[in-house]
C-alpha positions in Angstrom: -23.0 -1.4 -8.3 -24.5 -4.8 -7.8 -25.9 -4.7 -11.3 -22.4 -4.1 -12.5 -21.1 -7.2 -10.8 -24.0 -9.2 -12.3 -23.2 -7.9 -15.8 -19.5 -8.8 -15.3 -20.5 -12.5 -15.3 -22.0 -12.0 -18.8 -18.7 -11.0 -20.4 -16.6 -14.1 -21.1 -13.2 -12.2 -21.0 -14.0 -10.3 -17.8 -15.3 -13.5 -16.2 -12.1 -15.3 -17.1 -10.0 -12.5 -15.7 -11.9 -12.4 -12.4 -11.7 -16.2 -12.0 -8.0 -16.2 -12.8 -7.4 -13.4 -10.2 -9.3 -15.4 -7.5 -7.3 -18.6 -8.4 -4.0 -16.8 -8.1 -5.0 -15.3 -4.7 -6.0 -18.7 -3.5 -2.6 -20.0 -4.5 -1.0 -17.2 -2.5 -3.1 -17.9 0.6 -2.2 -21.6 0.3 1.5 -20.8 0.2 1.1 -18.7 3.4 0.5 -21.9 5.4 3.5 -23.9 3.9 6.1 -23.8 6.7 9.8 -23.3 6.3 11.8 -26.3 7.7 14.0 -26.1 10.8 11.7 -23.9 13.0 9.8 -24.6 16.3 6.5 -23.0 15.2 5.0 -22.9 18.8 8.0 -21.0 20.2 7.9 -18.7 17.2 4.1 -18.0 17.6 4.7 -17.2 21.3 7.5 -14.9 20.4 5.4 -12.9 17.9 2.8 -12.3 20.7 5.5 -10.2 22.3 6.6 -8.2 19.2 3.2 -7.1 17.8 4.2 -3.4 18.2 7.5 -3.7 16.4 8.6 -3.7 12.8 8.0 -7.5 12.8 4.3 -6.9 13.5 4.1 -4.5 10.5 5.8 -7.0 8.2 3.5 -9.7 9.5 0.4 -7.6 8.7 1.5 -7.0 5.1 2.5 -10.7 4.6 -0.9 -11.9 5.7 0.4 -13.7 8.8 3.0 -15.6 6.8 5.9 -14.2 8.9 4.3 -15.2 12.2 4.1 -18.8 10.8 7.5 -18.5 9.1 6.1 -19.9 5.9 7.8 -19.8 2.5 6.1 -16.5 1.9 7.4 -14.9 5.1 9.0 -11.9 3.4 5.8 -11.3 1.5 5.8 -8.7 -1.2 7.6 -6.0 0.9 11.0 -6.5 -0.9 9.3 -5.9 -4.2 7.7 -2.7 -2.9 10.9 -1.5 -1.4 12.8 -2.1 -4.7 10.1 -0.2 -6.6 10.3 2.7 -4.2 14.1 2.8 -4.3 14.0 2.9 -8.1 11.5 5.7 -8.1 13.7 7.7 -5.7 16.7 7.0 -7.9 15.0 8.7 -10.8 15.8 12.0 -9.1 19.5 11.1 -8.7 20.4 9.2 -11.8 19.5 10.7 -15.2 19.7 7.3 -16.9 16.8 5.9 -14.9 14.9 9.2 -15.5 15.4 8.7 -19.3 14.1 5.1 -19.0 11.0 6.3 -17.3 10.2 8.5 -20.3 10.9 6.0 -23.0 7.5 4.4 -22.9 6.9 0.7 -22.9 10.5 -0.3 -23.6 11.7 1.9 -20.7 9.1 0.5 -18.3 10.1 -3.1 -19.2 13.7 -2.2 -18.4 12.8 -0.6 -15.0 10.6 -3.7 -14.2 13.7 -5.9 -14.9 15.8 -3.8 -12.6 13.0 -4.0 -10.0 13.1 -7.8 -10.1 16.8 -7.9 -9.6 16.5 -5.5 -6.7 13.8 -7.6 -5.2 16.0 -10.7 -5.3 18.9 -8.8 -3.7 16.8 -7.4 -0.9 15.2 -10.8 -0.3 18.6 -12.4 0.1 19.7 -9.7 2.5 16.5 -9.9 4.6 16.4 -13.7 4.6 20.0 -13.8 5.9 19.3 -11.2 8.6 16.1 -13.1 9.7 18.1 -16.4 9.9 20.7 -14.8 12.1 18.1 -13.1 14.2 16.1 -16.3 14.8 19.2 -18.2 15.8 19.8 -15.7 18.6 16.2 -15.5 19.7 14.3 -17.6 22.1 10.6 -17.9 23.0 9.1 -16.6 26.2 9.8 -19.9 28.0 13.4 -20.0 26.9 12.7 -22.5 24.1 15.0 -22.2 21.0 13.1 -21.1 17.9 15.7 -22.7 15.5 16.0 -26.4 15.9 19.4 -26.9 14.3 21.3 -23.5 13.9 24.2 -23.1 11.5 25.0 -22.3 7.9 22.8 -25.1 6.7 19.8 -23.5 8.3 20.8 -20.0 7.0 21.3 -21.0 3.4 18.1 -23.0 3.4 16.2 -20.1 4.8 17.7 -17.6 2.3 16.9 -19.9 -0.6 13.4 -20.6 0.6 12.4 -17.1 1.5 13.9 -15.6 -1.7 12.2 -18.2 -3.9 8.9 -17.5 -2.1 9.2 -13.7 -2.7 10.1 -14.3 -6.3 7.0 -16.5 -6.7 4.8 -13.9 -5.1 6.2 -11.3 -7.5 5.4 -13.6 -10.5 1.9 -14.1 -9.2 1.4 -10.4 -8.9 2.6 -9.8 -12.5 0.4 -12.6 -13.8 -2.6 -11.1 -12.1 -1.8 -7.6 -13.5 -1.4 -9.0 -17.0 -4.1 -11.8 -17.2 -6.4 -10.9 -14.3 -8.2 -7.8 -13.1 -6.6 -5.0 -11.0 -3.0 -4.5 -9.9 -1.6 -7.8 -8.8 0.9 -6.6 -6.2 -1.8 -4.4 -4.5 -4.3 -7.3 -4.6 -1.8 -9.6 -2.9 -1.4 -7.0 0.0 -5.2 -6.6 0.0 -5.7 -10.4 0.4 -3.1 -10.6 3.2 -4.9 -7.9 5.2 -8.4 -9.1 4.6 -7.4 -12.6 5.6 -7.3 -11.4 9.2 -10.9 -10.0 9.1 -12.8 -13.2 10.0 -10.7 -13.8 13.1 -11.1 -10.1 14.1 -14.9 -10.4 13.8 -14.9 -13.7 15.8 -12.8 -12.0 18.5 -15.3 -9.1 18.6 -18.2 -11.4 19.1 -16.3 -13.2 21.8 -15.6 -9.9 23.6 -19.3 -9.1 23.4 -20.4 -12.4 24.9 -17.9 -12.1 27.7 -19.0 -8.6 28.5 -15.6 -7.0 27.7 -17.2 -5.0 24.9 -20.7 -3.4 25.1 -23.2 -3.9 22.4 -23.7 -0.2 22.0 -19.9 0.3 21.7 -19.8 -2.4 19.0 -22.7 -0.8 17.1 -20.9 2.6 17.3 -17.7 1.0 15.9 -19.7 -0.5 13.0 -21.3 2.8 12.1 -18.0 4.6 12.6 -16.2 2.2 10.3 -18.8 2.7 7.6 -18.5 6.4 7.9 -14.7 6.3 7.7 -14.8 4.1 4.7 -17.1 6.6 3.0 -14.7 9.4 3.9 -11.8 7.5 2.5 -13.6 6.8 -0.8 -14.6 10.5 -1.1 -11.0 11.7 -0.4 -9.3 9.2 -2.6 -11.5 10.2 -5.5 -11.1 13.9 -4.7 -9.4 16.0 -7.4 -8.5 19.6 -8.1 -9.2 20.1 -11.8 -7.2 22.9 -13.4 -8.8 24.1 -16.6 -6.5 23.8 -19.7 -7.2 25.4 -23.1 -5.5 24.2 -26.3 -4.8 26.6 -29.0 -5.9 26.0 -32.6 -3.3 24.7 -35.0 -3.5 24.3 -38.8 -1.6 21.3 -40.1 -2.0 21.1 -43.9 -5.7 21.5 -44.6 -6.9 20.4 -41.2 -7.3 22.4 -38.0 -6.4 20.8 -34.7 -6.9 21.8 -31.1 -9.2 24.5 -29.8 -10.8 22.3 -27.2 -11.0 22.7 -23.5 -9.8 20.1 -21.0 -8.5 19.9 -17.5 -5.5 18.8 -15.5 -6.6 16.5 -12.6 -4.5 16.8 -9.4 -5.4 14.2 -6.8 -5.7 15.3 -3.2 -3.8 12.2 -2.1 -1.1 11.8 -4.7 1.2 9.8 -2.4 -1.4 7.1 -1.6 -0.5 4.9 1.4 3.3 5.4 1.2 3.5 8.1 3.9 1.9 6.1 6.7 3.9 3.0 5.8 7.2 4.9 5.9 6.2 6.8 9.0 5.2 3.6 10.8 8.4 1.8 9.8 10.5 4.6 11.3 8.4 5.0 14.5 8.4 1.3 15.4 12.2 1.0 14.8 13.0 2.0 18.5 10.6 -0.7 19.7 12.4 -3.2 17.5 15.8 -2.1 18.8 14.5 -2.3 22.4 13.7 -6.0 21.9 17.4 -6.8 21.3 19.1 -4.0 23.3 17.9 -3.9 27.0 19.5 -0.5 27.6 17.6 1.8 29.9 18.1 4.8 27.6 16.8 2.8 24.6 13.9 1.5 26.7 13.0 5.1 27.7 13.0 6.3 24.1 10.9 3.2 23.1 8.4 4.0 25.8 8.0 7.7 24.8 7.5 6.7 21.2 5.0 3.8 21.9 1.5 4.1 20.5 -0.8 6.1 22.8 1.8 8.6 23.9 1.5 12.2 22.7 5.0 12.3 21.4 4.3 9.3 19.2 1.2 10.9 17.7 3.0 14.2 17.1 6.0 12.6 15.4 3.7 10.3 13.4 1.8 13.3 12.0 5.0 15.2 11.2 6.5 12.2 9.4 3.3 11.5 7.4 3.2 15.2 6.2 6.9 15.0 5.3 6.7 11.8 3.3 3.5 13.0 1.6 5.3 16.0 0.2 8.5 14.1 -0.5 6.8 11.2 -2.4 4.5 13.6 -4.3 7.6 15.5 -5.4 9.1 12.3 -6.6 6.2 11.0 -8.7 4.9 14.3 -10.0 7.1 16.9 -11.7 5.3 20.2 -12.4 8.1 21.3 -14.8 7.6 18.2 -17.0 3.8 18.7 -17.0 4.2 22.4 -18.0 6.6 21.5 -20.8 4.4 18.8 -22.2 1.4 21.1 -22.1 3.3 23.8 -23.9 4.6 21.4 -26.5 1.0 20.4 -27.5 -0.2 24.0 -27.5 -2.0 23.9 -24.1 -2.1 26.6 -21.5 -3.9 27.5 -18.3 -6.1 30.6 -18.8 -4.5 33.6 -17.2 -1.2 31.9 -16.7 1.8 32.3 -19.0 3.0 29.0 -20.5 6.4 27.5 -19.4 7.9 28.4 -16.0 4.9 30.4 -14.7 2.6 27.4 -15.4 5.0 25.1 -13.6 5.0 27.4 -10.6 1.2 27.7 -10.6 0.8 23.9 -10.7 3.4 23.4 -8.0 1.6 26.0 -5.8 -1.8 24.3 -6.2 -0.3 20.9 -5.7 1.4 22.0 -2.4 -1.8 23.3 -1.0 -3.9 20.2 -1.8 -1.1 17.9 -0.6 -1.3 19.4 2.8 -5.0 18.6 3.0 -4.3 15.0 1.8 -1.5 14.6 4.3 -3.8 15.8 7.2 -6.6 13.4 6.0 -4.1 10.4 6.0 -2.9 11.4 9.5 -6.4 11.4 10.9 -7.2 8.0 9.4 -3.9 6.5 10.5 -4.3 7.8 14.1 -7.8 6.3 14.5 -6.4 3.1 16.1 -4.7 5.1 18.8 -7.8 7.2 19.5 -10.1 4.2 19.6 -7.8 2.1 21.9 -6.9 5.0 24.2 -10.1 7.0 24.5 -12.8 4.3 23.9 -10.9 1.4 25.4 -11.5 -0.8 22.3 -9.9 -4.2 23.0 -8.8 -4.9 19.4 -6.7 -3.3 16.7 -8.5 -1.1 14.2 -5.9 -0.6 11.4 -6.1 2.9 9.8 -3.2 2.2 7.4 -4.6 -1.2 6.6 -8.1 0.3 6.0 -6.5 2.9 3.6 -4.9 0.1 1.6 -8.0 -2.1 1.5 -10.3 0.7 0.4 -7.8 2.1 -2.2 -7.2 -1.3 -3.8 -10.9 -2.1 -3.9 -11.6 1.2 -5.6 -8.9 0.6 -8.2 -10.1 -2.9 -8.9 -13.7 -1.9 -9.3 -12.7 1.0 -11.5 -10.9 -1.5 -13.9 -14.0 -3.6 -14.0 -16.0 -0.5 -14.8 -13.7 0.2 -17.7 -14.2 -3.3 -19.1 -18.0 -2.9 -18.8 -18.0 0.6 -20.4 -15.9 -0.7 -23.3 -18.6 -3.4 -24.0 -21.6 -1.0 -23.5 -22.6 -2.5 -20.1 -23.9 0.3 -18.0 -24.4 -1.5 -14.7 -21.8 0.5 -12.9 -22.7 3.8 -14.6 -26.4 4.0 -13.8 -26.3 4.0 -10.0 -22.9 3.2 -8.5 -20.6 5.1 -10.8 -17.4 6.1 -9.1 -16.8 9.8 -8.8 -13.7 11.2 -10.5 -14.0 9.0 -13.7 -15.4 10.1 -17.0 -17.3 7.7 -19.2 
């Protein structure tokens, strides 16, 4: 693997792409620290210390700490992700969007355009809601967070946050087109990894003060390495269904007759299930911040992290969203029809409807395994904090995102190296699940 990175510097095009990606990520991290006017940042920072377990804490994680500082990038890339997910879900409801998704590059450009419009609309709505919320919120000492409330502050906040999200969206598209890896995913990756140095510093401080034992710290380090290995293994895991193509004679040439396979990923839904499940579970805690009702407070307490009801509902929601999102992004009927159109069939299975039913049955089985694997990784923070008394947050969902994005980026670098006959990745550190 290290040889592969050394060879990457020998390819001018790949070197330019890597440097361009790093430069764009540096611009993003710089924008995270550019504050929005009209805010008492000390009062806001003190307020965020109280809402770490709510939906604001989740948004703050994916924005790389920008929401906590209320910078121009406070909304982060979440409006773009939400718009993308909404459009994917609408493909099931609206035949027009489904036709666009099947029209190749032209259709994808049209869907991307709709996604941009949706991002701007969601950013305006969220920016307006945040401005109203901040005007009615005070810090722990009663200090006002907004210095000069009113429509001037609201309009300035909406324009600033919407422009920041649009700029981040542009950065992500530029990285995807001219850099290496998926730009949107890398921006989320950079936001999460940015908190790693402070977490390491805090850990060493706990060790020096005696709050965390050395053996426990070593156990956590080894445990993290093992979990990362498990995530890599599962993310690369596939169920390969053999596919045989019949021979066809076109003119004087004979086509087909070769054997192939249909790869079905164990975790087709990616990190979408834990993100959706977390958003729903922390909603009661968010409501409890603004509604001091005893009934609401009771529900928020039962669904707080560490409670058995929280863990049970969390696992159920992850399994539900894993099946739901897999059904949205993967259609066995379309796969069976395309296979039949090109003369392909699964040995022992009749082409057409029987093939679709067989693929759906196999996909349902492996999706259950993928959902359970995501649940275990996502629940690790609760287990570590509750059972081992770990004094810092170990993000299972964040770890899934970081490892997944790193794998995809390295795989794209591997593709560039293979194209130019550099075998640095292939000799020793070749990723499983890819074919040279």
